[in-house]
N, C-alpha and C positions, 0 to 999 in steps of 0.2 A: 173537296175534302181530302182526296188523295194527295193533292199538292201540299196542303197544310201538314199532313202526316209526314210527308217526305222531308219538309223543312224542319220540323220538330225532331225527327230521327237524325238528320245530319247534325243538328246542334248538340244532341245528346252524344253522338259519336265523337265530335270534336272535344267536348268536355271530358269524356272518358279517356281519350288519348292524352289530354293534358294531365289528368290524374296519374295515368300510367307512367308518363315521362317523369313527373315529380317523384313518384315512388321509386322508379329506377335510379334517378339521381341521388335520392336519399340513401338508398342501399349502397350505391357506389361510394359515396362520401364515407359511410360507416366502414366499408371494407378498406378503403385507402387509409382512413384514420387508424384502424387496427394494424395494418401493415406498417405504417409509420412508427407507431408505438413499439412494435416488435423489433424493427430495425434499430431504433434509438436505444432500446434496452440491450440489444445484442452488442452494439458498438460500445456502450458504457461497460458492459461485462468484459469485453475484449480488452478495453483500455485498463481496467482494474487488474486483469490477469497479467497484462504486459508490465504494469508498474510493480506488481507483486514479484514477478520474476526478476526484474531489474533490482529491486530492493534486496531480494535474497542473494543475488550475485554480488551486490555491493556489500552486504554483511559478510559473505564468505571471503571477499577480498580483504575486508578489515581484519577478520580473524587470521588470515594468512600473514598480513603485515604485522599484527601484534605478535604472532607466533615467531616470526623472524626477529622482531625486536627482542623478545624474551630469550631467544637462542643466542643472539650476538652479545647482549649485555644484560644478564639476569639481574645484577645488582641494581641497575637503574630502573629496569622494568618492575622489580619487586617493590620499589618505593612509590609506584604510580597507583596505589590502591584508590578505590572510589570511582567517581564519575569523571571520564576524560573525553576529550575530542581528539580524533585522529586528524592531524594536520596534513596538508598536501605533501609535506616533506617526509611523512611517515612517522613523525614523532607524536607521542601522546602529550597532550596539554590538558591540565586540569580545567574543568569548566570555570567560567568567570566568577560565579558567586555561589554561596552555600545553599541558595534556594533552588538549586537545580539548573542554574545558568542555561545558556542556550548554545549548542554547538552550531557552527556556521553551516549553511546549506552547501551542497556539493557544487561542482563547477557548472552544472546545468541549472542551479538555483531551484532544485526540486526536492531532493532527499536530505534529511537531517540524520546524521550518524553519531551515535553516542556509544562509548565503550565503558563498561563498568567492570572493575576488577575487584573481586572479593578474595581476601587473603584466606589461607587454609584455616579451617576451624573444625576440628574433629568432633566437637560437641554440637555442631549445628546440623541437624538432620536434613534441612532444606538444601544445604550445600552438598552437591553430589561429588565434589572434589575434596575428599577428606584431607589429603596430604599435599595438595597442590592448589594453585590459584584457579579460581573459577572466573572465566572471562565471558561476559555477556555483551553482545553487540545488538543494539537496537537501531533499526533504520525506520524512520517515520516519514510520511508524506501526506499531503493534503490534496483534495480535489473538490469538485462542486458539491459533493455530498457532505463535506465537513463544514462545521461552523467557521466563520471568518478567520479566527485566530488559532484554531486547533489543528493538530496533526492527528487525524482520526484513523489513519491506517498505519499498521506497524508490522514489522518482521523482527522477531527476536531469535537469535542463535546463541547457544552457549557451548563452551568447550572448557576443558581443563588443561592448564599449562603448568609444568613443573620445571625445575632447574635440571636440564639434561647433563650439566657438568658435575652435578652432585651425585656421587655413587654411594648407595647404601650397601655396606658390606655385611650387615647383620643377617 
């Protein structure tokens, strides 16, 4: 009888150890899964922050180029109202069609940059530049969170540009 009890007890212990191992493995898998999700989320957030910083720098660069263009040739610049693309040469080119055309992507084939010039309009309360041109630069990009054909991330910067050669003596 003691022999039978010892065999049954050994079998129960082996079964209990197997269950403990399975529980420990399950807990390990859950912890590793949670760590993986946290790391992937962190990497995606870091990539988004990097792209947003680059887009902001790209928009600031465009504003500086447009400002330089306005300072060197106001007459030509002032005729460029509406939606434009900034070419690699630094020139403004109207978008291809009236339906909002598409500016080409940058040299890295990632960012799209559009420059919109609003002429002065003292009667428009939305236009913060009452007596000068309002320039808006929109930089857009896409990533795995966007739908296939859309640019779902944007950085918009606005500034006012006036003719520096025009002196108001009143």
